[in-house]
N, C-alpha and C positions, 0 to 999 in steps of 0.2 A: 148342302141342302138341308133344309132347316126337316123335310120328309127321312131322310137318311139321317140324321143324328137321333131325330126322335125315337127310330124301331132300333138304331144301335144302341138304346138304354135299355133296351130288353132283352140286348143281348143278340145271339150267333144265332140260337131258337126260332128267333120272329123272321130271322131274313131265311133260313132253313123254310120255315114257314111259309115265306111267303114268296121264297120260288118252287114249293111243292103246288101251293096255289095257284102261280099264276099262270103251270104248266098242266095243273087239271085246270082250269079256266080257258083258257087260249095260250096253246103251245109259245107262240112265238113272245108273249107276257113272261112266260116262266123264263124261254130263251137269255132274253133280255134281262130280268133281274141278276140271270147266271153272268151273265156279261157284265152289267156294272159292278158285283162283287168283287171281280179278276179284273174289272180296269182300275177299279177305286182302291186296291193294293187291302182287301178285307179277310181275301183268301188266303193270302202269303203270311207266313211264319218267320222272312227271316227279311220282311221289308222297317227299315227304321229310317224314316226320312222326316223324322220332327214333326210331322201335321198333326194338329192336337185332334182328339176326339175318336180318335182310331184306336181297334183295340188292341193294334202293338204296340201301340203306347201308354195304357192304360198300366197302373198302378200294377208290379206283379206280372207283365209283362214286359215283354223285349226293352221298350225303349224306356222307363218309369222304377222300375221296381227290382229288387234283390235278385231274381231269379232270372236272368237274361236268355236263357232258353226255353222259359215258356212263350209260347206262341199266341196268336189273336184270339184262338179257341180256348183260351185258359187252359193249354197242356200246356204239353208240354210240343217243343218239332219234332218232329221228324225225320230224320238224316235216313241214308244210303244201310244204314246200318244201327236200327233201334234209337232208341232214344238216347240224346247225347249225355244225360249226369247218370244214366242209372247204372247203378254200381256193379264191379262185377265182383267185388269179395274178396281181392286182393286189392290190400291199403297199396303197397308199393305201386299194382298200375294202375290203378287209378289218379294216386300222386302223377304221376309218368303222365297221362291220357290229358290232367287238366291240364299240364305244362307246355303241354304238345300243343293244345287248340289253343291254348294264352296265347302263344306263338303264331300258331298260323294267323288267327284273328288280325292279331296286330300286321303279320303280313299282309293280309289282306285287304285291311284298310289302308297299309300304306301304298299298297299298287292300286288301288282304288282313287286315293288321293294324287299319286302319280297320274295315274290316267285326266282324273281329271284338272293339272296343270297341260296336262297336254292340246286336250279339249280345246285351254283357254287358249295357248299358244299359237295353237291352228285357227281358231278362229282374229287372233288379233292380227296373222299373217296373212290372213283373208280377203278383211279389212283393209289392214293397209295398203297391200295390193289394189282391192277396189277402189278405195281414196286416191291414192297415185294414177288408177289407170282415169280417173275421174278429173282426177287435175289437168291430165298432160292431153285428154279428149282434146279435140279443135272443137272452137265455140262456133254456133251455126250464125252464120252472117245477119246484121240486124240492117234492115232497107225501112232508108229513112223516106216519108213522105216528105216531097217537097213542099210547102206552104203558105 
């Protein structure tokens, strides 16, 4: 959408302002903007599907910069226990946490790839079954008109 990309150029403040304005003028419009933000992934800091023009793929964001913990809002993504990269003051613990997070991210990536392979295998099996059923289905009789 050309309008969405234009608003993206102004950043999150424009989206927030548009949402507030939408609620102020006509509440369903604000709700629609909010739903679009959620549906398009602009409110998620963990999503990284490679779609260009999204905040999470901006330089410095999850998809394109050195700070993998930076989210679409330009800050860092919050987890359940605060900022991901906030130093604790204990260098040994910080190193352990960093290595553990890297290991967990790798395991998550492998698991997602495994689920994708399972989905593809299921889709192929379903398609093969469909084709087998289609080939085995009796063909309707053709009636020939005497001419």
